[in-house]
C-alpha positions as CSV (number, residue, x, y, z in Angstrom):
1,M,0.0,0.0,0.0
2,K,1.2,3.5,-0.9
3,I,0.4,6.0,1.7
4,G,1.3,9.7,2.0
5,R,0.8,12.7,4.1
6,F,-0.9,15.8,2.6
7,K,-2.3,19.2,3.3
8,W,-5.9,19.3,2.2
9,G,-7.4,22.7,2.8
10,E,-7.0,23.3,6.5
11,R,-6.5,19.6,7.3
12,T,-3.4,17.5,7.4
13,I,-4.3,14.0,6.4
14,Y,-2.8,10.6,5.6
15,G,-4.2,9.0,2.5
16,I,-3.8,5.9,0.3
17,V,-2.4,6.8,-3.1
18,K,-4.2,5.2,-6.0
19,G,-3.0,6.6,-9.3
20,R,-3.3,10.3,-9.1
21,E,-6.0,10.2,-6.4
22,I,-5.9,9.9,-2.7
23,V,-8.3,8.1,-0.4
24,P,-8.0,9.8,3.0
25,V,-7.8,7.5,6.1
26,K,-9.0,7.9,9.6
27,E,-5.5,7.5,11.2
28,T,-3.4,10.6,11.8
29,K,-0.4,9.2,13.7
30,V,2.4,7.0,12.4
31,S,1.9,4.6,15.3
32,E,-1.7,4.2,14.3
33,L,-0.7,3.4,10.7
34,M,1.2,0.4,11.9
35,E,-2.0,-1.2,13.2
36,G,-3.8,-0.8,9.8
37,V,-5.8,2.0,8.2
38,T,-9.5,2.8,7.9
39,P,-10.3,4.5,4.5
40,L,-12.9,7.3,4.6
41,D,-15.7,7.6,2.1
42,E,-13.9,10.4,0.2
43,T,-11.5,10.8,-2.8
44,V,-9.2,13.7,-3.4
45,S,-7.1,14.5,-6.5
46,F,-3.4,15.4,-6.4
47,K,-4.5,18.9,-7.6
48,E,-6.4,19.5,-4.4
49,V,-3.6,18.8,-2.0
50,K,-0.1,19.9,-1.1
51,F,2.5,17.2,-0.6
52,L,4.1,16.9,2.8
53,S,6.9,14.6,3.9
54,P,5.5,11.2,4.6
55,T,6.4,11.6,8.3
56,R,7.8,14.2,10.6
57,P,11.0,12.5,11.8
58,S,12.5,13.4,15.2
59,K,15.8,12.5,13.5
60,I,17.3,11.2,10.3
61,V,20.0,8.6,10.7
62,A,22.0,8.3,7.5
63,V,24.5,5.7,6.4
64,G,27.7,6.5,4.5
65,L,29.4,4.3,2.0
66,N,26.8,1.5,2.0
67,Y,27.5,0.6,-1.7
68,R,30.9,-0.7,-2.6
69,A,31.0,1.2,-5.9
70,H,30.2,4.5,-4.1
71,A,33.0,3.9,-1.6
72,E,35.3,3.4,-4.5
73,E,34.3,6.5,-6.3
74,M,34.9,8.5,-3.1
75,G,38.3,6.9,-2.6
76,K,37.2,5.4,0.8
77,E,37.7,1.9,2.4
78,V,34.6,-0.2,2.6
79,P,33.5,0.1,6.3
80,E,33.4,-3.0,8.5
81,E,30.4,-1.6,10.4
82,P,27.8,0.9,9.2
83,L,29.2,4.4,9.0
84,L,26.5,6.6,10.6
85,F,25.8,10.3,10.6
86,M,22.8,12.5,11.4
87,K,20.7,15.0,9.5
88,P,18.4,17.3,11.5
89,S,14.7,17.2,11.1
90,T,14.8,20.9,10.1
91,A,16.4,19.8,6.8
92,V,13.3,17.8,5.7
93,I,11.4,19.0,2.6
94,A,8.6,17.3,0.7
95,N,8.0,16.4,-3.0
96,K,8.1,19.3,-5.4
97,M,9.8,21.6,-2.9
98,R,13.0,23.6,-3.5
99,I,16.5,22.7,-2.5
100,F,18.3,25.9,-1.6
101,L,22.0,26.0,-2.5
102,P,23.9,27.7,0.4
103,K,26.2,30.6,-0.4
104,M,29.0,29.2,1.8
105,S,29.3,26.1,-0.5
106,S,30.6,26.0,-4.1
107,R,29.5,22.3,-4.7
108,V,26.2,20.8,-3.6
109,D,25.6,17.1,-4.6
110,Y,22.6,15.0,-5.0
111,E,22.5,11.5,-3.5
112,G,19.5,9.3,-4.3
113,E,18.7,6.8,-1.5
114,L,16.2,4.3,-0.1
115,A,14.6,5.6,3.1
116,V,13.5,3.2,5.8
117,V,10.6,4.7,7.8
118,I,10.2,3.5,11.4
119,G,6.7,2.7,12.6
120,R,7.0,2.0,16.3
121,K,9.4,2.6,19.1
122,C,12.5,0.6,18.4
123,R,15.3,-0.3,20.8
124,K,17.8,-3.2,20.6
125,V,16.1,-5.3,18.0
126,S,17.6,-8.1,16.0
127,P,17.7,-8.1,12.1
128,E,15.0,-10.7,12.2
129,E,12.8,-8.5,14.4
130,A,13.4,-5.4,12.4
131,P,10.6,-5.8,9.8
132,D,8.1,-5.6,12.7
133,Y,9.3,-2.0,13.4
134,I,9.3,-0.7,9.9
135,L,6.2,1.2,8.6
136,G,7.5,1.3,5.0
137,Y,10.0,2.6,2.5
138,S,10.3,5.9,0.6
139,C,12.7,7.9,-1.6
140,F,15.3,10.2,-0.1
141,N,17.9,12.6,-1.4
142,D,20.9,13.1,0.9
143,V,21.9,16.5,-0.4
144,T,25.5,17.2,0.5
145,A,27.8,20.3,0.4
146,R,30.7,18.2,-0.9
147,D,33.3,20.9,-0.6
148,L,32.4,21.5,3.1
149,Q,32.4,17.8,3.8
150,R,36.0,17.5,2.5
151,K,37.0,20.7,4.3
152,D,35.6,19.8,7.7
153,G,36.6,16.1,7.6
154,Q,33.2,15.1,9.1
155,Y,29.7,15.4,7.9
156,T,27.6,17.6,10.2
157,R,27.8,21.0,8.4
158,A,27.8,19.5,4.9
159,K,24.6,17.5,5.5
160,S,22.6,19.7,7.7
161,F,21.5,22.8,5.8
162,D,17.8,23.6,5.6
163,T,16.2,21.8,2.6
164,F,19.0,19.1,2.5
165,A,16.7,16.2,3.2
166,P,14.1,15.8,0.5
167,Y,11.9,12.9,1.4
168,G,8.8,11.4,-0.3
169,P,6.6,11.6,-2.2
170,W,4.9,8.8,-0.1
171,L,5.9,5.5,1.3
172,N,5.2,1.9,0.4
173,T,4.2,-0.2,3.4
174,D,4.2,-3.6,1.5
175,I,7.4,-4.0,-0.4
176,D,10.6,-6.1,-0.2
177,P,13.4,-3.5,0.1
178,M,16.0,-5.7,-1.5
179,G,16.4,-5.8,-5.2
180,L,14.9,-2.4,-5.9
181,Q,16.2,-0.3,-8.7
182,I,17.3,3.3,-7.7
183,T,17.6,5.9,-10.4
184,T,18.6,9.6,-10.0
185,R,18.0,12.0,-12.9
186,V,19.0,15.6,-13.2
187,N,17.0,17.5,-15.9
188,G,15.9,14.2,-17.3
189,E,19.4,12.7,-17.6
190,V,20.2,9.6,-15.6
191,K,23.1,10.2,-13.2
192,Q,22.7,7.3,-10.8
193,S,21.5,3.8,-11.5
194,G,21.9,1.2,-8.8
195,N,20.1,-1.5,-7.0
196,T,19.5,-2.1,-3.3
197,S,20.8,-5.6,-3.7
198,D,24.2,-4.1,-3.8
199,M,24.0,-2.7,-0.3
200,I,26.8,-3.8,2.1
201,F,24.4,-3.7,5.0
202,S,20.7,-4.5,4.4
203,P,17.9,-2.3,5.7
204,F,17.2,-4.9,8.4
205,E,20.8,-5.0,9.5
206,L,20.8,-1.2,9.7
207,V,17.7,-1.0,11.8
208,S,19.2,-3.5,14.2
209,F,22.6,-1.9,14.4
210,I,21.2,1.6,14.9
211,S,18.7,0.4,17.5
212,Q,21.6,-0.9,19.6
213,I,22.9,2.7,19.8
214,M,19.8,4.9,20.0
215,T,16.0,4.5,20.3
216,L,14.3,5.0,17.0
217,L,10.9,6.6,17.3
218,P,7.8,6.4,15.1
219,G,8.4,8.5,11.9
220,D,12.2,8.4,12.2
221,V,14.0,7.9,8.9
222,I,17.1,5.8,8.1
223,A,18.7,6.9,4.8
224,T,20.4,3.7,3.7
225,G,23.3,5.1,1.5
226,T,23.7,6.0,-2.1
227,P,24.9,4.1,-5.2
228,P,27.7,5.5,-7.4
229,G,27.2,8.5,-9.7
230,V,26.9,11.4,-7.2
231,G,27.4,14.8,-8.7
232,P,26.7,18.5,-8.4
233,L,23.5,20.5,-8.6
234,K,23.2,24.0,-10.0
235,A,20.4,26.6,-9.7
236,G,17.5,25.7,-12.0
237,D,18.1,21.9,-11.9
238,R,15.3,19.5,-11.5
239,V,16.4,16.4,-9.6
240,E,14.4,13.2,-9.4
241,V,15.0,10.1,-7.2
242,E,12.9,7.2,-8.5
243,I,12.8,3.9,-6.7
244,E,11.1,0.8,-8.2
245,G,7.8,0.0,-6.5
246,I,7.7,3.3,-4.6
247,G,7.6,6.3,-6.9
248,T,9.5,9.4,-7.9
249,L,10.7,12.2,-5.5
250,I,11.0,15.5,-7.5
251,N,12.8,18.7,-6.2
252,Y,14.2,21.8,-7.8
253,A,17.5,23.5,-7.0
254,E,17.6,27.2,-6.4
255,E,20.1,29.7,-5.1
256,E,19.8,30.5,-1.4
257,R,17.6,33.4,-0.6
258,E,18.8,36.3,1.5
């Protein structure tokens, strides 16, 4: 089931996505969605709503170098354990929103990724237990100020600017996360083409590993790493992250406003 979060008039709703229409559901909390949904007797078109991020995460836990080919293109060793960093919730934007390119950076890159969306409080679970804590999967763009990442030697500043966490357009609650094609396009040209089967650490291993360190809360997002082919964005670019069985996340790059 594909389910998203939308602004419909004065209401914020969750809804089941069917083609270009939405069937609103009774549930309004992520934890409620884990228990099933109750469709309402209404139908809304895409034209009537504003896309919101599928959840409002308290945190985004991102994974670096989770594809061997990406580690190679970055000149890094393949990690023995997941390499983790954080992105703030204030970086989150939804489908069709703008990525602002900060003035303090001369190189901002796209990184198309599979997002794991947590559905219930998760602490110290095994890989086998992990699926019971996952609400679904979505598209994510781990936007990165590459020059600042190299300058700082760590990831916080480079990954944390406002608008640097595009996430959406919705999530799929019933999909096998392994073997999904990930494609990133800029202005219609394919820049990244990978498959989640090439991950070093699977989504279930990542949920388990992270949950040994920190408590994951309903709505939290794990960005599972990017395949090779990362590259720069410039003002005016349209960037799309498409994942098989989920959909396409679309955003637009723009110079930072004053």
